[in-house]
TORPA-4810 file (N, C-alpha, C, O; in nm, 3 decimals):
<nodes>
NODE_1_-0.798_0.551_2.009_-0.813_0.577_1.851_-0.870_0.443_1.775_-0.833_0.403_1.665_M
NODE_2_-0.981_0.379_1.868_-1.029_0.270_1.835_-1.069_0.255_1.686_-1.057_0.152_1.620_K
NODE_3_-1.125_0.385_1.641_-1.173_0.378_1.490_-1.075_0.407_1.349_-1.104_0.421_1.230_D
NODE_4_-0.947_0.410_1.425_-0.802_0.459_1.358_-0.761_0.316_1.300_-0.750_0.217_1.372_T
NODE_5_-0.741_0.316_1.177_-0.646_0.217_1.084_-0.530_0.258_1.061_-0.509_0.373_1.024_V
NODE_6_-0.438_0.169_1.080_-0.293_0.209_1.039_-0.247_0.109_0.988_-0.283_-0.004_1.023_E
NODE_7_-0.159_0.131_0.894_-0.124_0.060_0.787_0.043_0.098_0.790_0.083_0.214_0.797_I
NODE_8_0.128_-0.013_0.784_0.269_-0.011_0.752_0.301_-0.059_0.625_0.249_-0.157_0.573_R
NODE_9_0.402_0.022_0.569_0.415_-0.049_0.411_0.593_-0.063_0.450_0.661_0.012_0.520_W
NODE_10_0.625_-0.166_0.387_0.769_-0.219_0.373_0.832_-0.249_0.198_0.820_-0.358_0.143_H
NODE_11_0.882_-0.158_0.149_0.933_-0.165_-0.004_1.098_-0.110_0.009_1.167_-0.076_0.105_G
NODE_12_1.115_-0.117_-0.107_1.263_-0.067_-0.131_1.267_0.105_-0.228_1.185_0.152_-0.307_R
NODE_13_1.379_0.153_-0.183_1.388_0.271_-0.253_1.340_0.279_-0.378_1.361_0.175_-0.442_G
NODE_14_1.269_0.381_-0.451_1.284_0.371_-0.590_1.139_0.298_-0.626_1.089_0.337_-0.732_G
NODE_15_1.055_0.185_-0.543_0.945_0.132_-0.562_0.806_0.180_-0.582_0.706_0.139_-0.641_Q
NODE_16_0.845_0.304_-0.497_0.694_0.401_-0.481_0.603_0.328_-0.307_0.480_0.335_-0.304_G
NODE_17_0.653_0.287_-0.225_0.600_0.252_-0.137_0.565_0.398_-0.049_0.454_0.417_0.001_A
NODE_18_0.655_0.478_-0.041_0.612_0.607_0.017_0.550_0.697_-0.070_0.477_0.776_-0.010_K
NODE_19_0.553_0.713_-0.201_0.457_0.750_-0.276_0.314_0.718_-0.269_0.219_0.797_-0.266_T
NODE_20_0.315_0.570_-0.268_0.177_0.556_-0.234_0.140_0.544_-0.069_0.037_0.477_-0.056_A
NODE_21_0.183_0.578_0.032_0.177_0.612_0.138_0.096_0.742_0.153_-0.006_0.771_0.214_A
NODE_22_0.198_0.820_0.057_0.168_0.958_0.038_-0.013_0.987_-0.022_-0.112_1.053_0.010_L
NODE_23_0.026_0.896_-0.115_-0.144_0.920_-0.165_-0.246_0.889_-0.131_-0.342_0.959_-0.162_L
NODE_24_-0.261_0.773_-0.058_-0.329_0.733_0.027_-0.387_0.805_0.137_-0.501_0.786_0.181_L
NODE_25_-0.290_0.901_0.185_-0.321_1.008_0.321_-0.383_1.131_0.259_-0.456_1.207_0.324_A
NODE_26_-0.342_1.155_0.091_-0.418_1.263_0.031_-0.556_1.205_0.014_-0.655_1.269_0.047_D
NODE_27_-0.561_1.106_-0.028_-0.708_1.062_-0.071_-0.819_1.055_0.032_-0.928_1.111_0.043_V
NODE_28_-0.756_0.973_0.097_-0.827_0.968_0.282_-0.887_1.115_0.298_-1.003_1.154_0.311_A
NODE_29_-0.732_1.200_0.291_-0.800_1.315_0.325_-0.918_1.390_0.301_-0.992_1.439_0.387_F
NODE_30_-0.934_1.396_0.128_-1.046_1.425_0.044_-1.149_1.366_0.073_-1.241_1.392_-0.004_K
NODE_31_-1.176_1.291_0.159_-1.313_1.229_0.159_-1.306_1.261_0.300_-1.309_1.149_0.351_T
NODE_32_-1.300_1.328_0.374_-1.286_1.374_0.493_-1.248_1.298_0.637_-1.296_1.296_0.751_G
NODE_33_-1.173_1.257_0.590_-1.057_1.126_0.718_-0.974_1.244_0.770_-0.927_1.345_0.717_K
NODE_34_-0.973_1.195_0.887_-0.797_1.294_0.953_-0.703_1.166_0.917_-0.743_1.050_0.920_Y
NODE_35_-0.591_1.201_0.887_-0.501_1.112_0.828_-0.339_1.158_0.834_-0.309_1.274_0.805_V
NODE_36_-0.257_1.081_0.866_-0.087_1.112_0.884_-0.030_0.985_0.789_-0.049_0.866_0.813_Q
NODE_37_0.058_1.051_0.654_0.120_0.979_0.586_0.273_0.998_0.615_0.306_1.108_0.660_G
NODE_38_0.377_0.897_0.591_0.480_0.942_0.624_0.611_0.823_0.602_0.608_0.704_0.632_F
NODE_39_0.691_0.878_0.557_0.825_0.753_0.532_0.927_0.758_0.664_0.927_0.859_0.734_P
NODE_40_1.016_0.645_0.694_1.061_0.653_0.762_1.251_0.539_0.677_1.285_0.421_0.662_E
NODE_41_1.293_0.635_0.658_1.434_0.521_0.564_1.579_0.595_0.629_1.600_0.705_0.681_Y
NODE_42_1.665_0.479_0.598_1.802_0.521_0.648_1.864_0.601_0.544_1.788_0.678_0.485_G
NODE_43_1.997_0.601_0.507_2.029_0.611_0.364_1.954_0.598_0.243_1.925_0.496_0.180_P
NODE_44_1.919_0.755_0.213_1.834_0.734_0.106_1.929_0.713_-0.055_2.008_0.790_-0.111_E
NODE_45_1.894_0.621_-0.081_1.962_0.525_-0.203_1.826_0.433_-0.302_1.730_0.382_-0.243_R
NODE_46_1.837_0.428_-0.407_1.780_0.332_-0.460_1.795_0.172_-0.428_1.908_0.123_-0.428_M
NODE_47_1.688_0.096_-0.402_1.690_-0.029_-0.371_1.689_-0.067_-0.238_1.634_-0.173_-0.208_G
NODE_48_1.763_0.034_-0.119_1.790_0.011_0.034_1.607_0.029_0.073_1.524_0.105_0.022_A
NODE_49_1.592_-0.090_0.201_1.476_-0.133_0.241_1.414_0.047_0.322_1.485_0.115_0.396_P
NODE_50_1.285_0.080_0.283_1.226_0.177_0.357_1.105_0.122_0.410_1.077_0.008_0.374_I
NODE_51_1.019_0.189_0.500_0.937_0.195_0.554_0.840_0.314_0.553_0.885_0.428_0.554_T
NODE_52_0.711_0.290_0.551_0.576_0.437_0.552_0.523_0.374_0.620_0.542_0.260_0.663_A
NODE_53_0.407_0.488_0.642_0.322_0.435_0.731_0.175_0.542_0.718_0.184_0.661_0.684_Y
NODE_54_0.071_0.487_0.746_-0.027_0.547_0.686_-0.136_0.527_0.850_-0.131_0.415_0.900_N
NODE_55_-0.218_0.624_0.916_-0.300_0.612_0.994_-0.436_0.729_0.944_-0.433_0.848_0.914_R
NODE_56_-0.540_0.636_0.952_-0.679_0.696_0.907_-0.769_0.677_0.967_-0.823_0.569_0.991_I
NODE_57_-0.809_0.829_1.012_-0.957_0.798_1.143_-1.060_0.910_1.090_-1.030_1.001_1.013_S
NODE_58_-1.179_0.889_1.141_-1.285_0.947_1.162_-1.248_1.028_1.271_-1.317_1.129_1.268_S
NODE_59_-1.151_1.028_1.389_-1.153_1.156_1.451_-0.978_1.209_1.440_-0.878_1.163_1.384_N
NODE_60_-1.001_1.311_1.512_-0.878_1.378_1.501_-0.727_1.268_1.568_-0.754_1.197_1.665_S
NODE_61_-0.619_1.264_1.527_-0.509_1.185_1.534_-0.421_1.266_1.622_-0.379_1.373_1.578_I
NODE_62_-0.379_1.215_1.771_-0.341_1.284_1.817_-0.150_1.181_1.870_-0.074_1.208_1.963_T
NODE_63_-0.138_1.082_1.773_-0.025_1.025_1.803_0.054_1.050_1.688_0.017_1.051_1.570_V
NODE_64_0.204_1.076_1.749_0.298_1.081_1.639_0.387_1.066_1.660_0.465_1.141_1.719_H
NODE_65_0.415_0.902_1.593_0.497_0.829_1.634_0.514_0.739_1.512_0.456_0.770_1.409_S
NODE_66_0.611_0.602_1.520_0.592_0.514_1.378_0.477_0.427_1.423_0.422_0.478_1.520_N
NODE_67_0.428_0.329_1.391_0.332_0.268_1.418_0.357_0.112_1.403_0.363_0.055_1.294_I
NODE_68_0.372_0.043_1.542_0.427_-0.078_1.591_0.327_-0.175_1.603_0.345_-0.297_1.602_Y
NODE_69_0.218_-0.114_1.614_0.118_-0.270_1.554_-0.018_-0.221_1.489_-0.126_-0.182_1.531_E
NODE_70_0.047_-0.244_1.354_-0.035_-0.216_1.257_-0.167_-0.290_1.244_-0.185_-0.391_1.313_P
NODE_71_-0.276_-0.239_1.147_-0.374_-0.336_1.124_-0.340_-0.422_1.002_-0.382_-0.538_0.990_D
NODE_72_-0.276_-0.371_0.929_-0.237_-0.403_0.760_-0.086_-0.384_0.748_-0.028_-0.291_0.803_Y
NODE_73_-0.027_-0.476_0.675_0.100_-0.447_0.654_0.102_-0.480_0.465_0.045_-0.564_0.395_V
NODE_74_0.194_-0.372_0.436_0.149_-0.381_0.284_0.332_-0.427_0.237_0.419_-0.359_0.290_V
NODE_75_0.366_-0.515_0.161_0.506_-0.576_0.133_0.502_-0.520_-0.018_0.396_-0.539_-0.076_V
NODE_76_0.579_-0.470_-0.071_0.599_-0.383_-0.212_0.688_-0.495_-0.258_0.642_-0.538_-0.364_V
NODE_77_0.781_-0.550_-0.228_0.928_-0.612_-0.254_0.913_-0.717_-0.168_0.936_-0.710_-0.047_D
NODE_78_0.857_-0.865_-0.254_0.858_-0.967_-0.146_1.004_-0.990_-0.081_1.008_-1.013_0.040_E
NODE_79_1.124_-0.984_-0.156_1.256_-1.022_-0.093_1.306_-0.954_0.054_1.417_-0.966_0.106_S
NODE_80_1.205_-0.890_0.098_1.252_-0.823_0.182_1.151_-0.909_0.324_1.134_-0.872_0.441_L
NODE_81_1.106_-1.015_0.262_1.104_-1.091_0.387_1.182_-1.195_0.441_1.163_-1.255_0.547_L
NODE_82_1.291_-1.213_0.344_1.400_-1.277_0.404_1.448_-1.215_0.496_1.491_-1.287_0.586_E
NODE_83_1.465_-1.049_0.519_1.564_-1.007_0.621_1.476_-0.947_0.715_1.519_-0.921_0.827_S
NODE_84_1.334_-0.915_0.678_1.298_-0.856_0.781_1.139_-0.898_0.846_1.063_-0.952_0.765_I
NODE_85_1.101_-0.882_0.948_0.995_-0.935_1.011_0.892_-0.900_1.008_0.839_-0.887_1.119_D
NODE_86_0.814_-0.867_0.892_0.715_-0.776_0.812_0.593_-0.764_0.934_0.537_-0.662_0.973_V
NODE_87_0.572_-0.915_0.980_0.461_-0.931_1.050_0.494_-0.855_1.170_0.393_-0.792_1.201_T
NODE_88_0.600_-0.829_1.260_0.634_-0.798_1.389_0.505_-0.686_1.407_0.465_-0.601_1.328_K
NODE_89_0.457_-0.723_1.547_0.317_-0.603_1.570_0.187_-0.640_1.487_0.083_-0.584_1.521_G
NODE_90_0.184_-0.706_1.408_0.073_-0.705_1.322_-0.040_-0.761_1.396_-0.019_-0.872_1.444_L
NODE_91_-0.205_-0.686_1.425_-0.282_-0.726_1.438_-0.335_-0.867_1.397_-0.368_-0.871_1.279_N
NODE_92_-0.352_-0.991_1.469_-0.416_-1.078_1.421_-0.558_-1.079_1.324_-0.590_-1.159_1.236_P
NODE_93_-0.606_-0.996_1.360_-0.730_-0.964_1.268_-0.692_-0.885_1.149_-0.765_-0.895_1.051_D
NODE_94_-0.593_-0.812_1.144_-0.577_-0.712_1.009_-0.518_-0.812_0.946_-0.561_-0.924_0.976_G
NODE_95_-0.413_-0.806_0.848_-0.393_-0.845_0.682_-0.286_-0.812_0.658_-0.252_-0.696_0.679_A
NODE_96_-0.197_-0.911_0.603_-0.029_-0.877_0.505_-0.096_-0.878_0.406_-0.203_-0.936_0.386_V
NODE_97_-0.010_-0.785_0.312_-0.095_-0.793_0.137_0.065_-0.805_0.074_0.135_-0.713_0.117_I
NODE_98_0.116_-0.870_0.011_0.250_-0.906_-0.049_0.205_-0.891_-0.232_0.117_-0.932_-0.307_V
NODE_99_0.285_-0.834_-0.237_0.343_-0.790_-0.403_0.426_-0.932_-0.454_0.548_-0.933_-0.445_N
NODE_100_0.359_-1.043_-0.503_0.398_-1.155_-0.568_0.285_-1.249_-0.650_0.162_-1.247_-0.638_S
NODE_101_0.383_-1.344_-0.753_0.317_-1.422_-0.791_0.314_-1.545_-0.741_0.308_-1.632_-0.829_A
NODE_102_0.316_-1.585_-0.625_0.353_-1.689_-0.535_0.232_-1.672_-0.496_0.188_-1.559_-0.476_R
NODE_103_0.132_-1.822_-0.470_0.043_-1.838_-0.340_0.052_-1.763_-0.237_0.156_-1.712_-0.194_S
NODE_104_-0.057_-1.752_-0.192_-0.063_-1.708_-0.009_0.023_-1.816_0.073_0.112_-1.783_0.153_K
NODE_105_-0.010_-1.934_0.048_0.001_-2.064_0.137_0.188_-2.032_0.103_0.269_-2.034_0.197_D
NODE_106_0.227_-2.005_-0.028_0.395_-2.042_-0.026_0.420_-1.883_0.050_0.523_-1.892_0.118_E
NODE_107_0.369_-1.765_0.058_0.424_-1.655_0.147_0.369_-1.697_0.250_0.410_-1.600_0.313_I
NODE_108_0.302_-1.764_0.340_0.265_-1.769_0.481_0.399_-1.841_0.573_0.445_-1.837_0.687_R
NODE_109_0.425_-1.908_0.436_0.550_-1.984_0.495_0.667_-1.915_0.549_0.751_-1.965_0.624_A
NODE_110_0.664_-1.822_0.515_0.795_-1.708_0.506_0.733_-1.560_0.650_0.776_-1.445_0.664_E
NODE_111_0.654_-1.616_0.709_0.547_-1.538_0.780_0.570_-1.525_0.924_0.493_-1.452_0.987_L
NODE_112_0.679_-1.595_0.994_0.737_-1.662_1.092_0.603_-1.646_1.214_0.574_-1.565_1.302_N
NODE_113_0.547_-1.770_1.161_0.400_-1.836_1.225_0.286_-1.693_1.237_0.195_-1.687_1.320_G
NODE_114_0.317_-1.591_1.140_0.155_-1.506_1.148_0.031_-1.566_1.095_0.020_-1.592_0.976_Y
NODE_115_-0.104_-1.597_1.220_-0.207_-1.693_1.168_-0.336_-1.592_1.094_-0.438_-1.633_1.039_K
NODE_116_-0.293_-1.453_1.114_-0.396_-1.367_1.037_-0.411_-1.375_0.923_-0.331_-1.458_0.881_G
NODE_117_-0.501_-1.312_0.805_-0.524_-1.335_0.670_-0.343_-1.265_0.586_-0.280_-1.160_0.595_A
NODE_118_-0.328_-1.371_0.525_-0.252_-1.322_0.397_-0.315_-1.299_0.226_-0.392_-1.376_0.169_V
NODE_119_-0.260_-1.180_0.173_-0.334_-1.158_0.066_-0.228_-1.150_-0.051_-0.159_-1.054_-0.017_Y
NODE_120_-0.182_-1.195_-0.160_-0.097_-1.149_-0.265_-0.140_-1.110_-0.416_-0.214_-1.187_-0.478_T
NODE_121_-0.104_-1.019_-0.460_-0.109_-0.981_-0.566_-0.014_-0.983_-0.659_0.095_-0.978_-0.603_I
NODE_122_-0.006_-0.989_-0.777_0.097_-0.966_-0.859_0.127_-0.826_-0.909_0.141_-0.817_-1.031_D
NODE_123_0.137_-0.735_-0.851_0.171_-0.615_-0.929_0.269_-0.567_-1.031_0.251_-0.481_-1.118_A
NODE_124_0.403_-0.657_-0.998_0.428_-0.670_-1.142_0.380_-0.672_-1.252_0.399_-0.581_-1.333_K
NODE_125_0.296_-0.795_-1.281_0.217_-0.803_-1.351_0.110_-0.725_-1.427_0.103_-0.725_-1.550_E
NODE_126_0.035_-0.667_-1.355_-0.062_-0.568_-1.355_0.016_-0.451_-1.394_-0.024_-0.396_-1.497_I
NODE_127_0.124_-0.396_-1.332_0.164_-0.218_-1.378_0.259_-0.285_-1.508_0.270_-0.203_-1.599_S
NODE_128_0.301_-0.365_-1.524_0.349_-0.374_-1.702_0.243_-0.400_-1.782_0.248_-0.372_-1.902_I
NODE_129_0.102_-0.474_-1.709_0.018_-0.469_-1.865_-0.061_-0.333_-1.876_-0.121_-0.310_-1.981_K
NODE_130_-0.065_-0.237_-1.767_-0.160_-0.114_-1.764_-0.017_0.014_-1.784_-0.059_0.119_-1.833_A
NODE_131_0.114_0.014_-1.757_0.193_0.112_-1.806_0.310_0.093_-1.867_0.374_0.188_-1.914_L
NODE_132_0.360_-0.061_-1.873_0.468_-0.110_-1.969_0.538_-0.123_-1.914_0.605_-0.221_-1.945_G
NODE_133_0.586_-0.047_-1.794_0.681_-0.100_-1.676_0.635_-0.183_-1.549_0.524_-0.231_-1.526_K
NODE_134_0.759_-0.188_-1.467_0.710_-0.224_-1.317_0.728_-0.156_-1.267_0.839_-0.104_-1.255_N
NODE_135_0.589_-0.111_-1.191_0.584_0.017_-1.102_0.475_-0.015_-1.013_0.358_0.020_-1.026_Y
NODE_136_0.533_-0.099_-0.904_0.427_-0.166_-0.837_0.355_-0.052_-0.744_0.258_-0.100_-0.686_P
NODE_137_0.373_0.064_-0.718_0.302_0.095_-0.607_0.149_0.150_-0.635_0.079_0.158_-0.535_N
NODE_138_0.096_0.185_-0.748_-0.037_0.196_-0.776_-0.121_0.060_-0.755_-0.231_0.083_-0.704_S
NODE_139_-0.099_-0.071_-0.781_-0.170_-0.200_-0.808_-0.151_-0.231_-0.639_-0.237_-0.306_-0.593_P
NODE_140_-0.048_-0.182_-0.542_-0.061_-0.209_-0.414_-0.119_-0.151_-0.359_-0.179_-0.223_-0.279_M
NODE_141_-0.155_-0.007_-0.341_-0.206_0.087_-0.343_-0.386_0.030_-0.317_-0.456_0.022_-0.215_L
NODE_142_-0.412_0.000_-0.459_-0.527_-0.067_-0.500_-0.590_-0.161_-0.409_-0.699_-0.157_-0.353_A
NODE_143_-0.453_-0.287_-0.406_-0.478_-0.440_-0.320_-0.524_-0.338_-0.135_-0.636_-0.336_-0.083_A
NODE_144_-0.432_-0.287_-0.094_-0.453_-0.202_0.034_-0.588_-0.152_0.042_-0.654_-0.192_0.138_T
NODE_145_-0.637_-0.080_-0.030_-0.778_-0.037_-0.021_-0.878_-0.155_-0.024_-0.956_-0.169_0.070_L
NODE_146_-0.877_-0.241_-0.130_-0.961_-0.331_-0.152_-0.953_-0.446_-0.001_-1.048_-0.521_0.021_A
NODE_147_-0.871_-0.445_0.059_-0.792_-0.548_0.164_-0.870_-0.444_0.292_-0.960_-0.498_0.356_V
NODE_148_-0.840_-0.316_0.322_-0.856_-0.282_0.433_-0.981_-0.199_0.454_-1.031_-0.177_0.564_S
NODE_149_-1.033_-0.151_0.321_-1.200_-0.117_0.298_-1.229_0.020_0.360_-1.342_0.065_0.371_K
NODE_150_-1.085_0.100_0.412_-1.117_0.219_0.469_-1.171_0.312_0.374_-1.184_0.429_0.411_V
NODE_151_-1.208_0.275_0.249_-1.303_0.400_0.180_-1.363_0.276_0.052_-1.313_0.166_0.030_M
NODE_152_-1.454_0.325_0.000_-1.469_0.274_-0.121_-1.465_0.247_-0.238_-1.549_0.322_-0.287_G
NODE_153_-1.406_0.164_-0.348_-1.398_0.126_-0.460_-1.418_0.278_-0.559_-1.321_0.337_-0.608_K
NODE_154_-1.539_0.315_-0.573_-1.576_0.429_-0.663_-1.485_0.573_-0.590_-1.393_0.633_-0.646_E
NODE_155_-1.537_0.599_-0.468_-1.466_0.682_-0.405_-1.301_0.699_-0.412_-1.241_0.807_-0.415_E
NODE_156_-1.256_0.600_-0.412_-1.143_0.590_-0.421_-1.067_0.641_-0.584_-0.987_0.730_-0.612_F
NODE_157_-1.120_0.562_-0.647_-1.056_0.543_-0.749_-1.146_0.693_-0.844_-1.112_0.710_-0.962_L
NODE_158_-1.250_0.785_-0.785_-1.261_0.920_-0.797_-1.137_1.006_-0.773_-1.077_1.084_-0.847_T
NODE_159_-1.123_0.977_-0.682_-1.037_1.082_-0.590_-0.868_1.073_-0.666_-0.791_1.165_-0.690_E
NODE_160_-0.854_0.944_-0.687_-0.709_0.903_-0.715_-0.707_0.951_-0.859_-0.592_0.984_-0.886_M
NODE_161_-0.789_0.969_-0.965_-0.826_1.028_-1.073_-0.753_1.167_-1.092_-0.664_1.200_-1.169_R
NODE_162_-0.853_1.267_-0.952_-0.834_1.411_-0.993_-0.677_1.416_-0.938_-0.619_1.524_-0.957_A
NODE_163_-0.587_1.289_-0.860_-0.483_1.349_-0.795_-0.404_1.312_-0.880_-0.289_1.347_-0.858_S
NODE_164_-0.423_1.241_-0.992_-0.299_1.188_-1.140_-0.368_1.317_-1.187_-0.283_1.405_-1.172_F
NODE_165_-0.451_1.356_-1.222_-0.477_1.491_-1.334_-0.417_1.556_-1.329_-0.335_1.582_-1.416_Q
NODE_166_-0.437_1.644_-1.170_-0.316_1.704_-1.094_-0.192_1.677_-1.129_-0.143_1.731_-1.229_H
NODE_167_-0.135_1.605_-1.066_-0.005_1.556_-1.098_0.067_1.530_-1.219_0.183_1.569_-1.231_K
NODE_168_0.001_1.459_-1.321_0.027_1.406_-1.442_-0.047_1.507_-1.559_-0.027_1.465_-1.673_F
NODE_169_-0.128_1.628_-1.552_-0.146_1.723_-1.645_-0.114_1.701_-1.778_-0.196_1.685_-1.868_A
NODE_170_0.050_1.700_-1.791_0.079_1.704_-1.927_0.131_1.575_-2.005_0.182_1.546_-2.113_K
NODE_171_0.078_1.499_-1.857_0.108_1.337_-1.949_-0.021_1.242_-1.942_-0.021_1.146_-1.865_K
NODE_172_-0.111_1.264_-2.009_-0.246_1.230_-1.996_-0.210_1.045_-1.980_-0.256_0.977_-1.888_P
NODE_173_-0.124_0.992_-2.089_-0.099_0.818_-2.075_-0.067_0.771_-1.961_-0.083_0.654_-1.927_E
NODE_174_-0.017_0.864_-1.892_0.012_0.818_-1.761_-0.084_0.821_-1.673_-0.084_0.743_-1.577_V
NODE_175_-0.166_0.898_-1.690_-0.292_0.892_-1.581_-0.386_0.751_-1.613_-0.414_0.661_-1.534_I
NODE_176_-0.417_0.763_-1.733_-0.477_0.633_-1.777_-0.396_0.479_-1.708_-0.443_0.389_-1.638_D
NODE_177_-0.286_0.496_-1.752_-0.211_0.378_-1.719_-0.209_0.341_-1.543_-0.223_0.233_-1.486_G
NODE_178_-0.195_0.427_-1.508_-0.227_0.427_-1.359_-0.360_0.401_-1.309_-0.383_0.342_-1.204_N
NODE_179_-0.479_0.465_-1.417_-0.593_0.389_-1.367_-0.625_0.307_-1.401_-0.740_0.285_-1.363_M
NODE_180_-0.577_0.215_-1.477_-0.576_0.057_-1.520_-0.513_-0.016_-1.420_-0.551_-0.124_-1.375_M
NODE_181_-0.439_0.033_-1.396_-0.330_-0.048_-1.266_-0.428_-0.053_-1.130_-0.445_-0.153_-1.060_A
NODE_182_-0.469_0.037_-1.117_-0.564_0.050_-1.003_-0.686_-0.009_-0.986_-0.735_-0.045_-0.879_L
NODE_183_-0.750_-0.020_-1.133_-0.860_-0.073_-1.124_-0.849_-0.236_-1.160_-0.941_-0.313_-1.134_E
NODE_184_-0.765_-0.263_-1.201_-0.710_-0.423_-1.253_-0.664_-0.504_-1.114_-0.702_-0.617_-1.084_L
NODE_185_-0.571_-0.414_-1.033_-0.572_-0.442_-0.855_-0.643_-0.452_-0.779_-0.628_-0.519_-0.676_A
NODE_186_-0.764_-0.369_-0.817_-0.849_-0.338_-0.677_-0.941_-0.494_-0.685_-0.993_-0.528_-0.579_F
NODE_187_-0.954_-0.560_-0.770_-1.052_-0.725_-0.758_-0.913_-0.828_-0.795_-0.915_-0.927_-0.869_D
NODE_188_-0.815_-0.783_-0.735_-0.677_-0.914_-0.766_-0.625_-0.932_-0.660_-0.534_-1.014_-0.665_H
NODE_189_-0.651_-0.876_-0.535_-0.569_-0.916_-0.416_-0.630_-1.049_-0.350_-0.740_-1.034_-0.297_A
NODE_190_-0.561_-1.206_-0.345_-0.595_-1.291_-0.357_-0.568_-1.331_-0.197_-0.597_-1.443_-0.156_K
</nodes>
C-alpha cells in the first residue's frame, strides 16, 4: 500500500474529529479514490477522547485495522498533548497538525521528541470568524488537506460545497460559514 495515505485524528467527543474523518473519506471517494474513514472511542460522551482514521489510496484497500503508523496526525484539541502520545508511530516524513494559537516550536516541545514537520492552525479563531462558534472540524479538515495534499484545493472545495449543500439544504448560512472556514484554513496552517 505504498500509495496509500494514512491519517489519524485525535479529538474529544463533540468537536467533530469523527465527522471530519468521515467527510474526508466521502470527498476523496467522490474524486475516484479508495477510502476508509472510521472512528474509535470508548464510552460515548461529550469531551471524552476519541480517535478517528482515514486511509486514502489510488488502489483497493485490503487492510481493515486501526492505523498504527500514520503519515499524518491531526490534533483537534491541543489539551490531548498532555495525556496522549499523539506522535506514536507517526512517520517522520509525515506531519502533525495541531489546533493551537501557539507556535509550532511551542507545540514541538510537547511532542515527545518527534523530529518531523509540525503545523499549527488556530481553528477556533477561524471557526468563530466564519461560523460565530467554535466548531474546529472544518478548519482542521482544510488544514489537513493543505498539508497532506491528498487532493487539490479547488477539487476539495467543490466537493465539500456539494456535500454541505446536500447535508444542510435548509440552512444555507451553515453552508456559507463552513465554506468560509475551509477557505480561510486552507492557507493558514503554519
